[in-house]
N, CA, C and O of each residue as an XYZ file, in Angstrom:
660
protein
N      14.064    -16.186     13.292
C      13.865    -15.239     12.401
C      12.381    -15.633     11.686
O      11.395    -14.922     11.493
N      12.572    -16.735     11.444
C      11.728    -17.330     11.324
C       9.864    -17.297     11.496
O       8.920    -17.638     10.782
N      10.022    -16.709     12.801
C       9.132    -16.546     13.466
C       8.462    -15.304     13.178
O       7.293    -14.974     12.976
N       9.793    -14.610     13.232
C       9.075    -12.538     12.658
C       9.095    -12.841     11.565
O       7.926    -12.577     11.283
N       9.693    -13.357     10.308
C       8.584    -13.315      9.035
C       7.208    -13.965      9.555
O       6.191    -13.297      9.743
N       7.289    -15.120      9.729
C       5.566    -15.408      9.910
C       5.049    -14.459     10.383
O       4.394    -13.679      9.692
N       5.177    -14.350     11.321
C       4.438    -12.526     11.963
C       4.074    -11.476     11.381
O       2.977    -10.917     11.412
N       4.876    -11.243     10.919
C       4.749     -9.742      9.324
C       4.040    -10.329      8.558
O       2.989     -9.783      8.225
N       4.419    -11.772      7.972
C       3.483    -12.225      7.042
C       2.135    -12.239      7.431
O       1.266    -12.014      6.589
N       1.983    -12.366      8.056
C       0.460    -12.673      8.687
C      -0.401    -11.717      8.635
O      -1.563    -11.812      8.241
N       0.307    -10.481      9.149
C      -0.368     -9.121      8.902
C      -0.200     -8.583      7.696
O      -0.996     -7.663      7.509
N       0.492     -8.781      6.833
C       0.426     -8.444      5.467
C      -0.838     -9.099      4.620
O      -1.497     -8.482      3.784
N      -1.051    -10.558      5.035
C      -1.893    -11.302      4.386
C      -2.605    -10.779      4.742
O      -2.981     -9.872      3.999
N      -3.216    -10.900      5.887
C      -4.280    -10.329      6.358
C      -4.923     -9.058      6.342
O      -6.122     -8.865      6.547
N      -3.951     -8.100      6.055
C      -4.583     -6.582      5.467
C      -4.519     -6.502      4.194
O      -4.938     -5.419      3.784
N      -4.150     -7.238      3.360
C      -3.960     -7.342      1.756
C      -5.804     -8.118      1.620
O      -6.697     -7.463      1.082
N      -5.989     -9.123      2.031
C      -7.453     -9.466      2.139
C      -8.780     -8.708      2.798
O      -9.967     -8.744      2.475
N      -8.193     -8.123      3.684
C      -9.271     -7.046      3.832
C      -9.593     -6.103      2.823
O     -10.756     -6.096      2.419
N      -8.731     -5.265      2.320
C      -8.659     -4.786      1.716
C      -9.019     -4.894      0.582
O      -9.502     -3.894      0.051
N      -8.954     -5.642      0.125
C      -9.210     -6.391     -1.384
C     -10.744     -6.103     -1.319
O     -11.368     -6.151     -2.379
N     -11.142     -5.924     -0.618
C     -13.172     -6.134     -0.410
C     -12.940     -5.475     -0.712
O     -12.770     -5.744     -1.901
N     -12.583     -3.919     -0.479
C     -12.991     -2.586     -1.154
C     -13.056     -2.605     -2.562
O     -13.561     -1.642     -3.138
N     -12.539     -3.735     -3.310
C     -12.371     -3.350     -4.727
C     -13.761     -3.552     -5.034
O     -13.998     -2.764     -5.949
N     -14.900     -4.252     -4.726
C     -16.228     -4.755     -4.486
C     -17.233     -3.222     -4.760
O     -17.990     -2.746     -5.607
N     -16.387     -2.739     -2.856
C     -17.275     -1.541     -3.297
C     -17.104     -0.725     -4.108
O     -17.949      0.025     -4.596
N     -15.680     -0.810     -4.395
C     -15.288      0.381     -5.197
C     -16.006      0.415     -6.536
O     -15.995      1.482     -7.150
N     -16.635     -0.644     -7.058
C     -17.084     -1.121     -8.341
C     -18.140     -0.744     -8.288
O     -18.537      0.198     -8.972
N     -19.017     -1.528     -7.281
C     -20.630     -0.681     -6.782
C     -20.718      0.656     -6.714
O     -21.739      1.141     -7.203
N     -19.762      1.540     -6.142
C     -20.063      2.706     -5.724
C     -19.318      3.365     -7.298
O     -19.491      4.583     -7.350
N     -18.692      2.905     -8.313
C     -18.836      3.317     -9.691
C     -20.232      3.434    -10.228
O     -20.902      4.434    -10.484
N     -20.582      1.734    -10.367
C     -22.042      1.364    -10.791
C     -23.142      2.530    -10.768
O     -23.967      2.929    -11.590
N     -22.681      3.014     -9.058
C     -23.930      4.073     -8.946
C     -23.901      5.359     -9.794
O     -24.746      6.030    -10.387
N     -22.443      5.421     -9.582
C     -22.160      7.015    -10.248
C     -22.367      6.963    -11.371
O     -22.998      7.943    -11.766
N     -22.099      6.175    -12.199
C     -22.452      6.475    -13.578
C     -24.170      6.254    -13.709
O     -24.967      6.957    -14.331
N     -24.329      5.507    -13.216
C     -26.421      5.412    -13.434
C     -26.794      6.839    -13.655
O     -27.407      7.377    -14.577
N     -25.980      7.554    -11.987
C     -26.748      8.537    -11.422
C     -26.341      9.652    -13.214
O     -27.008     10.238    -14.067
N     -25.340      9.464    -13.023
C     -24.614     10.496    -14.214
C     -25.532     10.616    -15.855
O     -25.926     11.616    -16.456
N     -25.635      9.135    -16.203
C     -26.201      9.167    -17.266
C     -27.653      8.900    -17.099
O     -28.368      9.516    -17.889
N     -28.230      8.147    -16.278
C     -29.928      8.198    -16.309
C     -30.411      9.242    -15.603
O     -31.579      9.426    -15.944
N     -29.930     10.309    -14.465
C     -30.603     11.344    -14.154
C     -29.654     12.729    -14.332
O     -30.165     13.809    -14.036
N     -28.306     12.679    -14.806
C     -27.712     13.733    -15.171
C     -27.354     14.595    -14.120
O     -27.646     15.789    -14.046
N     -26.550     13.772    -13.111
C     -26.610     14.050    -11.703
C     -25.495     13.339    -10.979
O     -25.419     12.112    -10.920
N     -24.435     14.365    -10.304
C     -23.422     13.223     -9.511
C     -23.093     14.017     -8.299
O     -23.085     15.218     -8.570
N     -22.819     13.762     -7.056
C     -22.438     13.920     -6.322
C     -20.488     13.930     -5.623
O     -20.037     12.800     -5.443
N     -19.756     14.832     -5.375
C     -19.035     15.407     -6.071
C     -18.417     14.301     -4.017
O     -17.243     14.209     -3.658
N     -19.193     13.931     -3.496
C     -18.552     13.404     -2.255
C     -18.441     12.092     -3.020
O     -17.327     11.578     -2.920
N     -19.133     11.570     -3.599
C     -19.541     10.008     -4.710
C     -17.582     10.445     -4.971
O     -16.571     10.404     -4.269
N     -17.920     10.828     -6.369
C     -16.759     10.933     -6.406
C     -15.519     10.851     -5.956
O     -14.789     10.059     -6.552
N     -15.058     11.475     -5.030
C     -13.833     11.516     -3.957
C     -13.859     10.314     -3.591
O     -12.872      9.596     -3.748
N     -15.325      9.745     -2.872
C     -15.251      8.613     -2.453
C     -14.140      7.311     -3.121
O     -13.311      6.557     -2.611
N     -14.703      7.570     -4.652
C     -14.241      6.444     -5.398
C     -12.880      7.001     -5.550
O     -12.074      6.087     -5.725
N     -12.439      7.952     -5.546
C     -10.541      8.675     -5.308
C      -9.891      7.930     -4.268
O      -8.792      7.386     -4.382
N     -10.890      7.934     -2.875
C     -10.231      7.325     -1.621
C      -9.978      5.959     -1.445
O      -9.007      5.499     -0.844
N     -11.182      5.105     -2.167
C     -11.345      3.905     -2.342
C      -9.915      2.999     -3.117
O      -9.258      2.032     -2.732
N      -9.851      3.887     -4.399
C      -8.774      3.319     -5.248
C      -7.533      3.237     -4.140
O      -6.988      2.291     -3.570
N      -7.364      4.546     -4.110
C      -6.172      5.195     -3.092
C      -5.851      3.968     -1.995
O      -4.829      3.281     -1.992
N      -6.627      3.897     -1.354
C      -6.744      2.608     -0.414
C      -6.175      1.506     -1.210
O      -4.991      1.284     -0.958
N      -6.587      0.943     -1.887
C      -6.260     -0.314     -2.472
C      -5.502     -0.339     -3.219
O      -5.296     -1.518     -3.508
N      -4.702      0.515     -3.942
C      -3.600      0.790     -4.377
C      -2.511      0.628     -3.370
O      -1.787     -0.366     -3.398
N      -2.355      1.684     -2.377
C      -1.322      1.625     -1.136
C      -1.649      0.822     -0.152
O      -0.599      0.300      0.223
N      -2.481      0.459      0.435
C      -2.304     -0.758      1.358
C      -2.232     -1.867      0.719
O      -1.341     -2.618      1.112
N      -3.068     -2.341     -0.406
C      -2.219     -3.403     -1.276
C      -0.924     -3.904     -1.665
O      -0.476     -5.009     -1.975
N      -0.355     -2.450     -1.520
C       1.309     -2.994     -2.057
C       2.317     -3.457     -1.454
O       3.324     -3.850     -2.042
N       2.113     -3.467      0.207
C       2.570     -4.665      0.867
C       2.488     -6.313      0.330
O       3.467     -7.015      0.078
N       1.087     -6.707      0.235
C       0.368     -7.409     -0.251
C       1.374     -7.959     -1.403
O       2.046     -8.982     -1.538
N       1.180     -6.928     -2.071
C       1.539     -7.375     -3.484
C       3.184     -7.623     -4.011
O       3.578     -8.162     -5.045
N       3.929     -7.041     -2.935
C       5.500     -6.833     -2.645
C       5.593     -8.348     -1.989
O       6.647     -8.894     -2.314
N       4.904     -9.008     -1.301
C       4.873    -10.519      0.094
C       4.195    -11.359     -1.297
O       3.946    -12.451     -0.787
N       3.883    -11.430     -2.345
C       3.088    -12.047     -3.581
C       4.459    -12.110     -4.416
O       4.707    -13.210     -4.909
N       5.211    -11.268     -4.598
C       6.153    -10.715     -5.758
C       5.691    -10.578     -7.067
O       6.073    -10.932     -8.182
N       4.298     -9.654     -6.364
C       3.655     -9.403     -7.703
C       3.616     -7.775     -8.128
O       2.711     -7.177     -8.710
N       5.161     -7.157     -7.545
C       5.413     -5.847     -7.641
C       5.929     -5.850     -9.419
O       6.037     -6.875    -10.091
N       6.211     -4.335     -9.951
C       6.875     -4.500    -10.791
C       8.469     -4.394    -10.583
O       9.055     -3.488     -9.991
N       9.092     -5.629    -11.260
C      10.860     -5.598    -10.964
C      11.209     -5.765    -12.412
O      10.508     -6.223    -13.314
N      12.285     -5.358    -12.448
C      13.508     -5.366    -14.064
C      14.314     -6.620    -13.873
O      15.402     -6.597    -13.297
N      13.783     -7.701    -14.354
C      14.148     -8.812    -14.604
C      15.199     -9.338    -15.484
O      15.333    -10.539    -15.715
N      15.839     -8.535    -15.904
C      16.840     -8.634    -16.610
C      18.295     -9.606    -16.181
O      18.834    -10.578    -16.708
N      18.480     -9.076    -15.391
C      19.737    -10.137    -14.176
C      18.707    -11.009    -13.273
O      19.058    -12.176    -13.447
N      17.884    -10.988    -12.617
C      17.151    -11.455    -11.426
C      16.607    -12.801    -11.611
O      16.384    -13.511    -10.630
N      16.397    -13.166    -12.706
C      15.535    -14.357    -13.508
C      16.381    -15.242    -13.997
O      15.998    -16.306    -14.484
N      17.655    -14.878    -13.912
C      18.847    -15.800    -14.466
C      19.642    -16.187    -13.273
O      20.594    -16.965    -13.334
N      19.130    -15.498    -11.962
C      20.203    -16.178    -11.056
C      19.864    -17.029     -9.832
O      18.716    -16.924     -9.402
N      20.604    -17.753     -9.291
C      20.327    -19.103     -8.136
C      19.093    -18.692     -6.957
O      18.779    -17.542     -6.648
N      18.910    -19.083     -6.786
C      17.902    -18.932     -5.252
C      18.864    -17.850     -4.308
O      18.481    -16.735     -3.954
N      19.694    -18.226     -4.110
C      20.847    -17.833     -3.265
C      21.005    -16.219     -3.811
O      20.495    -15.299     -3.172
N      21.583    -16.047     -4.759
C      21.813    -15.128     -5.841
C      20.532    -13.644     -5.786
O      20.391    -12.457     -5.495
N      19.917    -14.754     -6.269
C      18.090    -13.009     -5.682
C      17.927    -13.348     -4.342
O      16.886    -12.744     -4.084
N      18.225    -13.852     -3.428
C      18.062    -13.534     -2.373
C      19.254    -12.937     -1.885
O      19.078    -12.721     -0.686
N      20.566    -12.509     -2.301
C      21.357    -10.918     -2.434
C      20.605    -10.166     -2.970
O      20.137     -9.264     -2.275
N      20.281    -10.243     -4.157
C      19.415     -9.018     -4.451
C      18.031     -7.928     -4.056
O      17.688     -6.757     -4.224
N      17.401     -9.560     -3.245
C      16.790     -8.854     -2.797
C      17.112     -8.143     -1.120
O      16.392     -7.308     -0.572
N      18.339     -8.727     -0.568
C      18.677     -8.522      0.792
C      19.433     -6.897      0.561
O      19.083     -5.843      1.091
N      20.591     -7.137     -0.430
C      20.915     -5.214     -0.723
C      19.944     -4.502     -1.565
O      20.347     -3.404     -1.947
N      18.747     -4.849     -1.962
C      17.712     -3.724     -2.595
C      17.088     -3.659     -1.731
O      16.420     -2.627     -1.796
N      16.771     -4.555     -0.338
C      15.709     -3.946      0.486
C      16.418     -3.153      1.711
O      15.792     -2.488      2.536
N      17.572     -3.299      1.699
C      18.468     -2.760      2.743
C      18.946     -1.020      2.380
O      19.023     -0.105      3.200
N      19.205     -0.964      0.960
C      19.720      0.056      0.250
C      18.987      1.550     -0.807
O      19.153      2.658     -1.317
N      17.931      0.143     -0.489
C      16.705      1.090     -1.450
C      15.131      1.363     -0.775
O      14.545      2.446     -0.776
N      14.627      0.073     -0.203
C      13.369      0.060     -0.107
C      13.289      0.332      1.521
O      12.411      1.093      1.927
N      13.945     -0.112      2.192
C      14.144      0.062      3.650
C      13.739      1.886      4.094
O      12.729      2.315      4.652
N      15.010      2.674      3.571
C      15.011      3.638      3.710
C      14.523      4.386      3.278
O      14.419      5.481      3.829
N      13.797      4.006      1.608
C      12.730      4.829      1.006
C      11.611      4.551      1.911
O      10.968      5.601      1.923
N      11.116      3.822      2.566
C       9.686      3.230      3.324
C      10.063      4.308      5.085
O       9.273      4.836      5.868
N      10.824      4.270      5.085
C      11.532      5.086      6.264
C      10.968      6.710      6.328
O      10.215      7.333      7.076
N      11.778      7.028      5.100
C      11.933      8.155      5.093
C       9.715      8.876      4.309
O       8.935      9.765      4.649
N       9.718      8.066      3.527
C       7.758      8.301      3.137
C       6.717      8.132      3.799
O       5.556      8.432      3.519
N       7.444      7.299      5.320
C       6.640      7.221      6.955
C       6.478      8.373      7.592
O       5.528      8.598      8.342
N       7.346      9.132      7.347
C       8.456     10.017      8.344
C       7.492     11.107      7.743
O       6.488     11.543      8.308
N       7.942     11.458      6.560
C       6.958     12.629      5.887
C       5.525     12.738      5.867
O       4.857     13.768      5.947
N       5.046     11.278      5.722
C       4.143     10.882      5.261
C       3.276     11.435      6.643
O       2.389     12.288      6.640
N       3.782     10.728      7.744
C       3.139     11.020      9.216
C       2.662     12.617      9.248
O       1.568     13.164      9.108
N       4.090     13.127      9.514
C       3.873     14.771      9.230
C       2.646     15.257      8.639
O       1.702     15.407      9.415
N       2.475     15.532      7.420
C       1.489     15.689      6.142
C       0.111     15.473      6.951
O      -0.790     16.271      7.210
N       0.289     13.966      7.287
C      -1.180     13.481      7.544
C      -1.427     14.106      9.198
O      -2.631     14.135      9.450
N      -0.688     14.528     10.179
C      -1.037     14.856     11.464
C      -1.084     16.071     11.138
O      -2.277     16.285     11.350
N      -0.509     17.395     10.640
C      -0.800     18.606     10.188
C      -2.284     18.684      9.545
O      -3.094     19.563      9.841
N      -2.480     17.822      8.785
C      -3.844     17.658      7.992
C      -4.931     17.649      9.530
O      -5.749     18.530      9.796
N      -4.711     16.697     10.178
C      -5.999     15.998     11.209
C      -5.934     17.517     12.026
O      -7.011     18.061     12.273
N      -4.584     18.225     12.462
C      -4.637     19.184     13.208
C      -5.559     20.273     13.152
O      -6.128     20.796     14.110
N      -5.702     20.710     11.358
C      -6.379     21.821     10.861
C      -7.714     20.933     10.820
O      -8.680     21.536     11.287
N      -7.900     20.036     10.506
C      -9.253     19.060     10.816
C      -9.646     19.571      8.888
O     -10.758     20.073      8.722
N      -9.173     19.489      8.223
C      -8.908     19.475      6.671
C      -9.737     18.784      6.133
O      -9.775     17.574      6.360
N     -10.740     19.491      5.150
C     -11.424     18.523      4.776
C     -11.348     18.786      3.045
O     -10.249     19.058      2.563
N     -12.697     18.681      2.053
C     -12.043     18.564      0.486
C     -12.680     20.108      0.252
O     -13.710     20.502      0.799
N     -11.743     21.004     -0.798
C     -11.649     22.185     -1.168
C     -12.625     21.829     -2.067
O     -12.820     22.882     -2.674
N     -13.665     20.656     -2.723
C     -14.622     20.681     -3.224
C     -15.817     21.171     -2.500
O     -15.838     20.591     -1.415
N     -17.169     22.258     -2.653
C     -17.992     22.268     -2.106
C     -18.858     21.002     -1.766
O     -19.361     20.765     -2.864
N     -19.392     19.929     -0.795
C     -19.958     19.246     -0.973
C     -19.132     17.782     -0.698
O     -19.703     16.692     -0.666
N     -17.544     18.002     -0.492
C     -16.682     17.031     -0.429
C     -16.780     16.649      0.532
O     -17.369     17.147      1.491
N     -16.019     15.350      0.432
C     -15.783     14.392      2.428
C     -15.118     15.535      2.942
O     -14.379     16.271      2.289
N     -15.442     15.662      4.264
C     -14.635     16.540      5.225
C     -13.774     15.939      5.876
O     -13.315     16.509      6.866
N     -13.295     14.598      5.514
C     -11.919     14.200      6.734
C     -11.013     14.144      5.681
O     -11.148     12.969      5.338
N     -10.328     14.540      5.068
C      -8.813     14.404      4.237
C      -7.953     13.993      5.384
O      -7.766     12.776      5.380
N      -7.614     14.360      5.956
C      -6.331     13.439      6.723
C      -6.446     11.815      7.031
O      -5.663     11.099      7.656
N      -7.997     11.401      6.213
C      -7.524     10.098      6.619
C      -7.216      9.495      5.493
O      -6.681      8.393      5.613
N      -7.426      9.956      4.285
C      -6.587      9.463      2.917
C      -5.015      9.912      3.191
O      -4.086      9.380      2.583
N      -4.842     10.875      4.102
C      -2.979     11.289      3.885
C      -2.694     10.335      5.023
O      -1.495     10.057      5.063
N      -3.483      9.694      6.045
C      -3.167      8.717      6.876
C      -2.715      7.483      6.204
O      -1.677      6.846      6.380
N      -3.556      7.302      5.517
C      -3.173      5.815      4.462
C      -1.978      5.552      3.882
O      -1.598      4.385      3.789
N      -1.247      6.565      3.428
C      -0.414      7.191      2.984
C       0.808      6.275      4.341
O       1.651      5.415      4.087
N       0.637      6.571      5.018
C       1.920      6.256      6.456
C       1.437      4.971      6.571
O       2.319      4.113      6.618
N      -0.146      4.430      6.654
C      -0.204      3.089      6.781
C       0.134      2.409      6.100
O       0.633      1.466      6.714
N       0.197      2.234      4.745
C       0.538      2.160      3.816
C       2.216      1.355      3.823
O       2.732      0.259      3.603
N       2.588      2.773      4.240
C       4.340      2.586      3.982
C       4.533      1.965      5.498
O       5.564      1.293      5.486
N       3.985      1.948      6.646
C       4.660      0.660      7.624
C       4.393     -0.410      7.294
O       5.056     -1.284      7.852
N       3.341     -0.876      6.271
C       3.212     -1.813      5.829
C       4.019     -2.605      4.770
O       4.080     -3.814      4.546
N       4.549     -1.663      4.260
C       5.687     -2.119      3.468
C       7.005     -2.284      3.535
O       7.733     -3.053      2.906
N       7.350     -1.158      4.702
C       8.377     -1.543      5.701
C       8.591     -2.959      6.348
O       9.393     -3.845      6.051
N       7.541     -2.892      7.411
C       7.211     -4.992      7.766
C       7.453     -5.534      6.700
O       8.564     -6.060      6.780
N       6.945     -5.706      5.618
C       6.986     -7.071      4.634
C       8.287     -6.496      4.322
O       8.966     -7.476      4.630
N       9.266     -5.488      3.875
C      10.478     -5.283      3.930
C      11.533     -5.701      4.720
O      12.688     -6.073      4.514
N      10.607     -5.488      5.965
C      11.934     -6.345      7.315
C      11.834     -7.704      6.849
O      12.885     -8.183      6.423
N      10.564     -8.606      6.828
C      10.130     -9.836      6.817
C      11.224    -10.176      5.035
O      11.849    -11.175      4.680
N      11.087     -9.338      4.604
C      11.606     -9.891      2.887
C      13.237    -10.070      3.278
O      13.929    -11.087      3.318
N      13.418     -9.293      3.429
C      15.415     -9.121      4.452
C      15.438    -10.146      5.753
O      16.421    -10.763      6.162
N      14.801    -10.155      6.010
C      15.023    -11.776      7.346
C      14.849    -12.736      6.288
O      15.800    -13.515      6.344
N      14.023    -13.052      5.295
C      13.970    -14.446      4.448
C      15.200    -14.618      4.011
O      15.897    -15.628      4.112
N      15.517    -13.337      3.391
C      16.765    -13.557      2.386
C      17.756    -13.591      3.006
O      18.503    -13.999      2.117
N      18.511    -13.457      4.046
C      19.058    -13.842      5.171
C      18.984    -15.592      5.360
O      19.927    -16.379      5.279
N      17.520    -15.896      5.641
C      17.524    -16.874      5.750
C      18.158    -18.129      4.568
O      18.987    -19.028      4.702
N      17.465    -17.752      3.609
C      17.889    -18.511      2.291
C      19.536    -18.130      2.122
O      20.213    -18.945      1.495
N      20.245    -16.835      2.698
C      21.689    -16.807      2.434
C      22.362    -18.098      3.284
O      22.934    -18.949      2.603
N      22.314    -18.283      4.818
C      22.467    -18.535      5.549
C      22.650    -19.864      5.262
O      23.793    -20.262      5.484
N      21.598    -20.958      4.686
C      20.816    -22.088      4.339
C      21.984    -22.780      3.565
O      22.631    -23.789      3.848
N      22.076    -21.690      2.202
C      22.811    -22.266      1.473
C      24.639    -22.092      1.381
O      25.282    -22.758      0.570
């Protein structure tokens, strides 16, 4: 089990670090956009849409990385006072009954949503917008596939902790 956890967490770590570089590109793109707006009183629709895409990629793809490092939103009313084994039980049950099914449902629905978009070669509704809207839609599927993998790793880690104690 530990080898599987290590393999999955390696994927999560690499994807999180890779996508984090997009934040630098996003900042640079926003700076260029703001400069163009206030100096030249001009902007391009595709630049604004690219900002949205970059932000979405960061948020979505980075979610598995945040979950791995326990930086996600959690209601700590009961959790913080639990022992390591108690936390492992909460993580196990939460993963099995909430996160795992949710990831599977969103992965299934988002894949069909993105696939339909690809089939129609869907682009932006805005004149001058980005041509491949399905890339953004597929990022939802990629993000939830990564989150599903990290959920499996979390469940396995919880089982390891429960079995040791």
